[in-house]
C-alpha angles and dihedrals in degrees: 000000000000125000113254113249117242129205124231094270094044089049092053091048095048094047091052091051090048091059099035112108091206139025113285131212123237088252093052090049090052092048097049096043098042090232119134115259095243090051091049091052092050093049094043089055091051093048092049092052087053091050097243098116136029132204140205129190116224116179103322100331132086115223122202129210135174113259102198 
C-alpha cells in the first residue's frame, strides 16, 4: 500500500499534530501553521476523510488529533 501524498498545507497540519502533546482546535492549528482558518478547515476535512486525523467535539470546540 502506498503512502497517500499530501499537499503543502496538509503536510504542515499533519506535522503539527504529530508533535502536539494534546488535541488542538482548528484555530490553534491555523495560528501555529500560519495557514488561514478557512484553508485549515478545508484540509482537515479532507485529511479526516482519508483517515489521517480524527476529531472530537467538546463544548463548542472541535479538537483534532492524528489518527495514525
